[in-house]
SERO-4910 file (N, C-alpha, C, O; in steps of 0.05 Angstrom, whole numbers):
BEGIN
 pado doro    nc1    nc2    nc3   cac1   cac2   cac3    cc1    cc2    cc3    oc1    oc2    oc3
  Met    A   -253   -241   -436   -233   -235   -418   -210   -222   -431   -196   -207   -417
  Val    A   -206   -226   -454   -184   -212   -470   -191   -186   -482   -174   -168   -484
  Thr    A   -216   -183   -491   -223   -159   -504   -224   -136   -486   -224   -113   -496
  Ala    A   -225   -139   -458   -225   -117   -442   -197   -102   -439   -195    -79   -430
  Tyr    A   -177   -117   -449   -149   -106   -449   -143    -92   -477   -122    -79   -479
  Leu    A   -159    -95   -496   -154    -85   -522   -153    -53   -524   -136    -42   -538
  Pro    A   -173    -39   -509   -171    -11   -511   -149      0   -497   -140     22   -505
  His    A   -136    -12   -475   -112     -4   -461    -88    -10   -477    -69      6   -476
  Leu    A    -87    -32   -492    -65    -38   -510    -66    -16   -533    -45     -4   -538
  Leu    A    -87    -10   -544    -89     10   -565    -80     39   -556    -67     54   -572
  Ile    A    -87     46   -531    -80     72   -521    -50     71   -519    -37     89   -529
  Met    A    -38     51   -505    -11     49   -501      7     48   -528     28     59   -530
  Ala    A     -5     33   -548     10     34   -574     11     62   -587     29     68   -603
  Val    A     -7     79   -580     -9    107   -591      7    124   -573     20    141   -584
  Ala    A      7    123   -546     20    140   -527     49    136   -523     63    156   -523
  Val    A     58    112   -521     83    105   -515    105    116   -535    125    127   -526
  Pro    A    101    111   -562    122    118   -581    131    149   -577    154    156   -573
  Pro    A    110    166   -578    116    195   -574    130    201   -548    150    216   -548
  Ala    A    121    189   -527    133    191   -500    165    186   -500    180    201   -488
  Trp    A    174    166   -514    202    159   -516    218    185   -527    240    191   -519
  Arg    A    206    199   -545    220    222   -558    220    245   -541    234    264   -550
  Val    A    209    249   -519    208    272   -503    235    274   -489    245    255   -476
  Pro    A    246    300   -492    272    304   -481    272    304   -450    251    310   -439
  Glu    A    292    297   -437    295    295   -411    302    324   -398    321    337   -407
  Thr    A    287    334   -378    290    363   -369    309    365   -345    320    386   -339
  Arg    A    312    340   -330    327    342   -307    358    333   -313    364    312   -325
  Arg    A    376    350   -304    403    342   -309    414    322   -289    409    324   -265
  Pro    A    429    303   -299    441    285   -280    462    296   -262    478    312   -271
  Gly    A    462    290   -238    481    301   -218    482    286   -194    471    265   -192
  Pro    A    496    296   -174    497    282   -148    471    278   -135    466    258   -122
  Ala    A    451    297   -138    426    296   -125    408    273   -137    391    262   -124
  Thr    A    414    266   -162    398    245   -176    407    217   -163    430    209   -163
  Arg    A    385    205   -152    388    180   -142    374    159   -156    351    163   -164
  Leu    A    386    136   -160    375    113   -173    362     96   -153    345     80   -160
  Arg    A    370     99   -127    361     81   -105    348     96    -84    360    117    -76
  Pro    A    327     90    -74    312    103    -52    329    106    -26    343     86    -21
  Ala    A    330    125    -11    348    128     11    343    107     33    361     99     47
  Gly    A    320    100     35    314     79     58    324     51     53    323     35     72
  Leu    A    332     46     31    343     17     26    367     11     40    373    -13     44
  Gly    A    381     31     49    408     27     62    403     25     94    421     18    109
  His    A    378     30    103    374     29    132    375      0    141    365    -17    127
  Pro    A    386     -6    166    386    -34    173    359    -45    180    355    -69    177
  Leu    A    340    -30    187    313    -39    190    297    -48    167    278    -63    170
  Phe    A    306    -39    144    291    -44    119    291    -74    115    270    -85    111
  Gly    A    314    -88    116    317   -114    110    305   -135    132    295   -157    127
  Arg    A    308   -124    156    300   -140    182    271   -137    187    260   -157    196
  Val    A    258   -114    182    230   -109    189    212   -105    166    191   -117    163
  Leu    A    221    -87    149    201    -82    125    198   -103    107    175   -112    102
  Val    A    218   -112     98    215   -133     78    198   -159     86    182   -169     70
  Pro    A    202   -170    111    187   -193    117    160   -187    124    143   -204    122
  Thr    A    153   -162    133    126   -154    140    109   -146    115     85   -151    114
  Ala    A    122   -133     97    109   -121     76     92   -144     59     70   -139     49
  Val    A    104   -167     58     87   -188     44     61   -195     58     40   -199     45
  Trp    A     63   -196     84     37   -203    101     20   -181     98     -4   -185     93
  Ile    A     30   -156    100     11   -132    100     -6   -131     74    -30   -129     75
  Phe    A      8   -132     51     -5   -131     26    -23   -155     21    -45   -153     10
  Thr    A    -12   -178     30    -27   -203     26    -55   -201     40    -76   -209     29
  Ser    A    -54   -191     66    -79   -192     80   -101   -173     71   -125   -178     74
  Ala    A    -92   -150     60   -108   -132     49   -121   -143     21   -145   -140     15
  Thr    A   -103   -155      6   -113   -166    -19   -133   -191    -12   -153   -196    -26
  Ala    A   -127   -204      8   -147   -226     13   -173   -215     23   -194   -227     17
  Ala    A   -174   -195     36   -200   -182     44   -214   -170     18   -238   -171     15
  Phe    A   -198   -161      2   -213   -147    -22   -222   -167    -42   -245   -166    -52
  Ala    A   -204   -187    -47   -212   -204    -70   -221   -233    -61   -238   -246    -73
  Leu    A   -209   -242    -39   -215   -271    -33   -239   -275    -15   -256   -292    -19
  Leu    A   -241   -259      6   -263   -264     24   -290   -260     11   -308   -276     17
  Pro    A   -294   -241     -4   -323   -239    -17   -329   -263    -35   -352   -270    -40
  Ala    A   -308   -276    -46   -315   -299    -63   -316   -325    -46   -330   -343    -53
  Val    A   -302   -326    -25   -302   -352    -10   -327   -352     11   -340   -373     14
  Leu    A   -333   -330     24   -354   -329     41   -382   -320     27   -388   -296     24
  Arg    A   -396   -339     20   -420   -332      3   -441   -321     23   -449   -334     43
  Val    A   -448   -297     14   -471   -283     29   -493   -280      8   -489   -272    -14
  His    A   -517   -287     17   -540   -286     -3   -555   -261      1   -570   -254    -17
  His    A   -553   -247     23   -565   -222     25   -548   -199     23   -532   -195     42
  Leu    A   -549   -182      2   -532   -159     -1   -502   -164     -5   -486   -151      8
  Pro    A   -495   -183    -22   -467   -190    -25   -448   -167    -32   -425   -168    -24
  Leu    A   -456   -146    -47   -440   -124    -54   -435   -107    -30   -413    -99    -26
  Ala    A   -456   -102    -14   -453    -89     12   -434   -102     31   -420    -88     46
  Tyr    A   -434   -129     30   -418   -146     50   -388   -142     40   -370   -139     56
  Ala    A   -383   -143     15   -356   -140      5   -346   -112     11   -323   -108     18
  Gly    A   -363    -94      8   -354    -64     11   -348    -63     41   -327    -53     47
  Ala    A   -365    -74     61   -360    -73     89   -332    -87     93   -316    -75    108
  Leu    A   -326   -109     83   -300   -122     85   -276   -103     78   -257   -100     93
  Cys    A   -280    -90     57   -260    -70     48   -255    -48     67   -233    -39     73
  Ala    A   -282    -38     77   -279    -14     96   -266    -24    123   -251     -8    135
  Val    A   -270    -47    132   -261    -57    156   -231    -59    155   -216    -52    173
  Thr    A   -223    -71    130   -192    -74    125   -177    -48    124   -156    -45    137
  Leu    A   -188    -27    110   -175     -2    107   -178     12    133   -158     26    140
  Gly    A   -200     11    149   -201     25    173   -181     12    193   -169     27    209
  Ala    A   -178    -14    194   -156    -26    211   -129    -16    204   -114     -9    222
  Gly    A   -124    -15    180    -98     -5    170    -92     23    181    -69     29    189
  Ile    A   -112     41    180   -110     66    188   -109     69    218    -94     85    228
  Ala    A   -124     52    231   -121     53    260    -94     44    274    -84     53    295
  Val    A    -84     25    258    -59     12    270    -35     29    267    -16     28    283
  Gln    A    -35     47    245    -14     66    241     -5     81    266     19     82    272
  Arg    A    -25     92    280    -18    108    302     -5     91    325     13    100    339
  Ala    A    -14     67    328     -1     48    348     27     40    338     46     38    353
  Ala    A     29     35    312     55     28    301     76     50    305     99     44    312
  Arg    A     68     74    301     86     95    307     96     98    338    119    104    344
  Ala    A     75     93    355     86     91    384    102     67    391    116     67    411
  Leu    A    101     47    374    119     26    383    146     22    367    158      1    364
  Arg    A    154     46    359    179     46    343    203     39    365    205     48    388
  Pro    A    221     20    353    242      9    372    262     33    380    273     49    365
  Gly    A    265     32    408    286     51    419    275     80    418    292     97    420
  Arg    A    252     88    416    240    113    419    216    113    435    202     93    439
  Arg    A    212    136    446    188    142    466    165    145    447    168    153    424
  Pro    A    140    137    457    116    142    443    112    170    436    121    188    451
  Ala    A     98    177    413     93    203    404     76    218    425     62    206    441
  Arg    A     77    245    425     61    260    444     30    256    439     15    260    458
  Ala    A     22    250    417     -6    244    410    -17    221    425    -41    215    426
  Trp    A      2    207    436     -8    181    451     -7    184    481     -8    164    494
  Arg    A     -5    206    491     -6    211    516    -32    201    534    -32    195    558
  Trp    A    -54    200    517    -80    192    527    -82    161    530   -102    151    540
  Trp    A    -62    147    520    -65    118    519    -42    108    537    -20    120    536
  Pro    A    -45     87    554    -72     76    560    -87     94    578    -76    112    590
  Pro    A   -112     90    580   -130    107    595   -121    107    624   -114     86    635
  Gly    A   -122    128    635   -116    131    665    -88    134    672    -81    134    696
  Ser    A    -70    136    652    -42    138    657    -32    168    656     -9    174    660
***
C-alpha cells in the first residue's frame, strides 16, 4: 500500500524545488483577487455550503461505497461502472432542472417544453 506512492513522491521531490525558483509573470494589482467573487454572495453560505457536502458525498458513495457493499457475483466491474454512469447521468440531468428552479427568476427558455402540454 505504501510503495504505490513512492514514484509520486520521487517525482515531486524532483519537480517542486525548481518550480519554486520560477519567477512570477503576473504583476499584483487591483485585478488580482485572493478570494473568488462568489464567496460574498448571500446564497453562498445559505445554499451552496450546506448542499455541497451532500452532493459530493452522494457521488463518492456511488463510486466507492456501493460497489463494495452491494456484492454482485455476475459482472461486478460492469455493475460498478453502471452505478457510476447512473450517478453522473443524474447529476447532468438535474442541472437543467436546477437552473429552472433558481429563486426569484423565471425558468430558462430551454424549459418551455416542460411540463408537457403547457
